[in-house]
SEDOBA-508840 format. One record per residue (C-alpha): x, y, z negated; residue in one letter. Coordinates in steps of 0.25 Angstrom, whole numbers, padded with zeros to 4 digits, always signed. Layout:
residues N
XYZa...
end
This chain:
residues 176
+0090+0254+0028m+0095+0239+0029r+0085+0228+0029a+0082+0221+0016l+0086+0208+0024f+0096+0206+0035s+0091+0198+0048t+0099+0186+0044s+0093+0185+0030t+0078+0187+0036a+0082+0176+0046r+0086+0166+0035v+0074+0170+0027a+0064+0168+0038i+0071+0154+0042v+0072+0150+0027s+0057+0153+0025l+0053+0145+0038a+0062+0133+0033v+0055+0133+0019v+0041+0135+0025v+0044+0123+0035a+0050+0115+0024l+0038+0116+0015v+0028+0113+0026l+0037+0101+0031q+0037+0095+0017t+0023+0098+0012t+0013+0100+0022v+0018+0092+0035f+0020+0078+0027p+0005+0078+0027h+0004+0079+0042l+0016+0069+0045a+0015+0061+0058w+0020+0047+0057r+0027+0051+0045g+0035+0063+0052v+0033+0077+0047v+0036+0089+0056p+0050+0096+0053d+0046+0110+0052l+0060+0114+0046v+0066+0109+0058l+0057+0118+0067l+0062+0130+0058v+0076+0127+0061v+0074+0125+0075v+0067+0138+0076a+0079+0145+0069a+0088+0138+0079g+0081+0144+0091l+0081+0158+0086v+0094+0159+0078r+0103+0148+0084g+0111+0136+0078s+0118+0142+0067q+0106+0148+0060f+0098+0136+0063a+0108+0126+0058m+0109+0134+0045v+0094+0134+0045t+0093+0119+0048g+0103+0114+0037f+0096+0123+0027s+0082+0118+0030a+0087+0104+0031g+0093+0104+0017v+0080+0109+0012l+0073+0099+0019l+0082+0088+0014d+0079+0092+0000l+0064+0096+0001a+0055+0085-0005p+0051+0075-0001p+0065+0073+0005a+0068+0059+0005d+0081+0059+0013h+0096+0061+0011v+0098+0076+0010a+0105+0083+0022g+0098+0075+0033r+0089+0086+0037w+0099+0097+0035a+0108+0090+0045l+0096+0088+0055a+0091+0102+0054l+0106+0108+0055l+0107+0101+0069l+0093+0105+0073v+0097+0120+0069g+0109+0118+0079y+0101+0112+0090v+0090+0122+0089a+0100+0134+0088g+0107+0129+0101r+0094+0131+0109v+0094+0146+0105r+0096+0155+0117r+0095+0170+0119d+0080+0170+0118v+0070+0161+0111l+0068+0147+0118p+0055+0144+0126s+0044+0135+0119v+0049+0123+0127g+0064+0125+0122t+0059+0127+0108v+0051+0114+0108l+0062+0106+0115a+0071+0111+0104t+0061+0108+0093v+0060+0094+0099a+0075+0092+0100a+0078+0097+0086c+0067+0089+0080s+0072+0076+0086f+0087+0080+0082l+0083+0084+0068g+0075+0072+0066s+0084+0062+0072s+0096+0068+0063v+0087+0067+0051f+0083+0053+0054l+0096+0048+0059l+0104+0053+0047s+0094+0045+0038g+0098+0032+0045l+0112+0036+0044i+0111+0038+0029l+0101+0027+0028q+0091+0036+0022d+0080+0030+0030t+0075+0016+0033a+0068+0019+0046a+0071+0013+0059s+0076+0020+0071v+0063+0019+0079p+0055+0024+0067a+0065+0036+0066l+0063+0039+0081l+0048+0040+0078q+0050+0050+0067v+0059+0058+0077v+0049+0058+0087v+0038+0062+0078a+0046+0073+0072a+0049+0079+0085v+0035+0079+0089l+0031+0085+0076w+0041+0096+0077d+0038+0099+0091v+0023+0101+0088v+0026+0110+0076l+0037+0118+0083a+0026+0128+0088a+0023+0131+0074f+0036+0132+0068v+0046+0137+0078v+0039+0150+0083p+0037+0156+0070p+0051+0154+0065v+0057+0159+0078t+0048+0171+0079r+0052+0175+0064a+0067+0174+0067l+0065+0181+0081d+0057+0193+0074r+0068+0194+0063l+0080+0195+0073e+0075+0195+0088p+0088+0201+0093e+0095+0188+0089s+0089+0181+0101l+0097+0190+0110l+0111+0188+0104r
end
């Protein structure tokens, strides 16, 4: 008897649910906990987790889709497409870390830090290029540092559940 859902359909459903939950928390709960005006990027952490388990191609599609949602979700006040570009690049970088086995804790934290730096920098630099922000470069650097710190701290709560869910869904994919 065939399964009701294929593995790829279930994988997309799990990642979609994780992105939506992260997006809702990021836009509703975490603005109340902002540190120096910076909110942790839970959506970025879901994209990193998808990249670590499934590779670049899956993570790039996830990152672009999640970025478009983040660009359009209220209270977005920037030119649409900036987060889509940033999270697409994050998905590529996180997916390149993927090996035949799940990475160590240190590798995951380094990947989160690098991807957070990359994603925040691309988003903020695209704002400068598009004249979508009036902030100075030193102020933007402070935002990037705060974003990296937030994301590294919260990585322990977001990345393991997402990677575990995808790993349980398709554990043999790690050996391919």
